[in-house]
N, C-alpha and C positions, 0 to 999 in steps of 0.2 A: 906182795901187798897183802895186807890183812883182809881176810875174808869177811870179817865183821864190818869192815868199812865198805867193801865193794858191793855186797849184797843189798844193803839199804840204798846205796846210790842207784843201782839198777832198778830197784823197785820204784824209786822216786821218778826216774826218767820215764819208765813205762806208764806210771800214773799220770804224769804231766802230758805225755803223748795222748793218752786216752781222754783226758780232760779237754785237750785242744781239739781232738777229733769231735768230741761231743759238742763243743761250742760252734765249730764250723758247721756241723750238721744242723744245729738249731738256729743259727743266726744268718747263715748265708742262703741265698736263693738257690734252690735246686737247679741242676743243669738243664732240666727239661721244662722249667717254668717260663711261660710267656710273660714278659714284662715290657711295659710301654712307658715312655718318658714324655713329659710335657710340662705345661704351666697352668696354674689356676687362672681362669678367665671368668669374667662377669660383664653384665651390661652396664653401660654408663649413660647417664642422661644429663644433657645441658638444659636447664630449666629457666626459660625467660617468662616475663609477663606477656599477655596477649595485646596489651595496649600501652601507649606511651603516656606516662604521668610520673609525678614525683613519688619516690618511695617514702612511705610514712614509717614503716616498722620492718625490721629484720629480726625474726624471732628465734633462729637457731644458729648454732656455732658449728665450725668444722669438727667433724668427728662424731656429731650427734646422730643417734639412731632415730629415724622418723618413721611413722606409720602411714599407710595409705590414707589420703584425705586430710592429713594434718596440715594446718596452715603454717607456712614457712615465712611468708612476708606479706605485707599489705601496702597498697597504693593509697595515696591521698584521694578521697572521694568527695571532697567538699564542693566541687563543681558538678559532679555527676549526680548527686542525690537530688538537687532541685530539678534537673532535667527529668529524672524519673517521676518526681511528683507532678510535674507539668504534663507529662505523657499520660499518667494515670487519670488526671482530670479530663484530658481530651477524650480518652476512651470512655469515661463515664458519661460525658456529654453526648457523644455520638451514639452510645448505647441507648440513651434516653430517646434520641431521635428515631432509632430503629424500632424501639418498643412502641413509640407513638404511632408510627406508620403501620406496624403490625396490628395494633389494637383498633385502627380505623377511627371513624368519627364518634364522638361521644353523643349520647342521647340528647343532651342539652344543645349541642351544635345542630343536630337534626331538627329539633323543635324550633330553634331560632330561625333556621332556613325556611321551615314551613310558615312561620309567622311572617317572614319577609314576603313570601309568596302571597299570603292573604292580604297583606297591606298593599302590595302591588296590584292585586285584583281590584281592590276598592278604589285605588287611584285611577285605574284604567276605566272602571265603570263610571266613575264621576266624570272623567274626561269625555267619554262617549256621550253622556247625557248633556253635558255642556255644548258639545258640538251639535248634537241634534237640535237643541233649542235655538241656538244661534242660526243654524241653517234654516229652520222654519221661520224665524223672525226676519231673516234677510229677504225672504220672498215678499214680505210686506213693507220692506224698506225701513224696518225698525232698527235693524243692526247692519252695520256696514260690512262690506265684503272683507275688509281687513280683519274685523273681529272674527268672522267665520274662518278665515285662514289661520288665525292664531289658535282658535279652538281645535282646528284640524291638526295643527302641529302638536299641540298639547296632548291630543288623543293618541297620536302616533308614538309620541315619547312614552306615554304611560303604557302602551302595548309593548314597547321594546323593553321597558323596565320589568314588566311582568314576565316576559320571556326569559330575561336574564335571571330573574329570581328563581324561575322554574329550573333552569339549567344548573344554577348553583345548588339547589336542593338535590337534584339528581347526582351531582358530584359528591356532595356530602354523604348521601346515602351509599354510593358506590365505594367510597373510601379512596385511598391513594392508589396510584397506578403501580403495576408490577415493576415497571422500569424505575420508578422512584424508590421503591423498596430495595431493589437490587443495587441502586447507586448508594443508598445509605448503608447497606450492609457491606459493600466494597470499601467505603470510607472507614467503616468500623474495623474491618480486617486490617486495613493499612495502619490505623492507629494502634491496633493491638500488636502488629508486627514491630512497629517502632518502639513500643513499650517493652516488648520481649527483648529486643536488641539492647536497650538501655539497661534492663535488669540483668542481662547476661554480662554486660560490661561491668556492672556493679559487682556481680558475683566473681568475675575474673580479677577484680581488685585484690582478692585473696589468692595468693599463690600457694597451691596445695601440692603435696607430694603425690606423684602418680602411683606409687607403690611403696612397700616396705623397703627402706634403703638407708644408706649412710651418707652424710654430707661430706663430700671430699673437698670441695672448695666453696668458699663464700666470696663471690666476685663483685658484689655491689653493696653499698651501705645506705642507711637512711639519708634522705636529702638529695640523692642522685636521681637523675631522670632515667626511668626505665624505658625500654623499647623492645619490640618483639625480636629484634636482631641481637640484643645484648643479654646473655644468660645472667641470672642472678646467683644460681647455684650450679655446681656440678655434683651429681648424685651417683653413688655406686649402688646398684640394685642388689639387695641381699639374696633374693631367690629369683630364679635358679642360679646356682653356681655350677661350673663345669671345668673339667680339665681338658685342654686342647692338646691331645697327644697324637702320635704318628705311628703307623704300623707298616712294616715292609710287605711287599707283595706276596712272599711265600706264606706269611701268617694271616693274610687278609681273609681267607676263607674260614678261618677259625672264629672270627668275630661276627656278631650279628646284633642288630638293634634289640634292646630289651635284655641283653645279657648282663648278669650281675658282675660287679667288679669291686675291688678294694682299692682305696687311694691312700697313699702315705706321703707325708711331707717331711723334709729334713729337720724342721724345727720341732717336731713332735715325735721323737723316736718311740717306737712301740705302739703308736696309736694309728689305727686305720679307719678311714671314713667309708661308709657304704656308698656305693654308686651304681649307676646303670648306664650302659652304653646307649646313647640316644641318637647318634648320627654317625654314619660312616660315609666319607666323601666318595662319590663315584669317579672322581678324577684324580690321577696321580700327580704329584708335584715333587720338586727337589726338597730334600730335608731342610727346613728352616734353620738358620744359624743360631736361633735361640734355643733349639732343642739340643740338649747335651747328651749325645750318644757317642759310642765308640765306633760307629759305622762310618763309612766314607760319606763325605758331605754330598757327593754327587749321586747317592743312592735315591731311587724313586720310592716315595712312601705315600700313604693315604692318610688323610686327617681323620681322627676319631674324636668324637666329643663324648665325654663321660660325665653325665649329670651326677653331682655329688650332694649327699645329704649332710648339711652342716648346721645343725640346730643351734649351736652355741656361737655361731659366727666366728670361727677360729681361722678360717682360710682367708687369705688376702690376695688381691689382684697381683698376678705375676709370680706367685710362689712356685718354685720348681716342685713338681709332683711326680710320683711313680705310681703307675696303674698296674694292678694285678687282676686280669680277667679270670673269671671262675666258671667252671662247668656247672651244669644244672645241679650236680651233686654237692656243689659248694667247694670242690677241690680246685686248686690252681690249674690253669689250663696248660697243657703240654705245648712246647714250642719246637717247631722244626728248624727255626732259625735261631740257633743258640747265641748268635753274635749280638742280639739285642742287649744282653746284660753283660756277657763275658768277652765280647769282642772277638769271637772265633771267626775264622774266615768262612 
């Protein structure tokens, strides 16, 4: 064989072998790196109205990103608004009663009561004088006994009216009783509570997003009757997101809450999301069938929740994910159980 042909061929084979070794070194996981597998998880919210009424508007579509406090749908409030107005009027009227009781009697009312007392005094004085005259004349048989008795009755009536006027003056000066004020204030609080309830029902007519989220499902439409038992939307909460992964018992001691980790998904090769280990289950369980590992399904593992930072909202519910825990130095963590990635016994 010609040496001119053999030598270049050998060089080519050696070069390809070196290139392949470099690629394996750069792109495959080192044998001592701890790798966890799991799926992207997030919270979901079924969002109903608090009250039963006809839906007037549905303002968002499936797939829309919504902010905390954003109005997603509205109920018809045509019957509720007049009830609120009526309750506001009742509160205003009862407040006026309470204010009147707290302010007590007006000076004009006290002056009127004093005048009534003076008038009653004058009537009583006149009645006494009439009685005295007729009594004196009755001794001389000028006035009959019947007239004397009538004068006596008129005098007693005038005295009673005078006493009643004096008591009325005392009450006007003293003002309302403590019990009357307390009763009026209690009625005011009841009216205010009813008004607050109606106002809350009016506010609840706007269905608002409880947090930043994505509309997964739009379950009801305008014209339908909403109820607290029937969700209008199903929302996927944007933050926080986490990967629910699992670690075997030999590697459990290497993980701790607060440890940094990188998260990768199959759909975005070369991109890693920063994360933090937020929860490690204290109880072992059998490997869930949704976790794609090469270990035996009967192996006992511990759930690990890795909180992921996903500012651009790239991660979706259920995405298979790979977690790479890191030491404090930022380097990948060594694994005593090599089978997590390579399936070694």
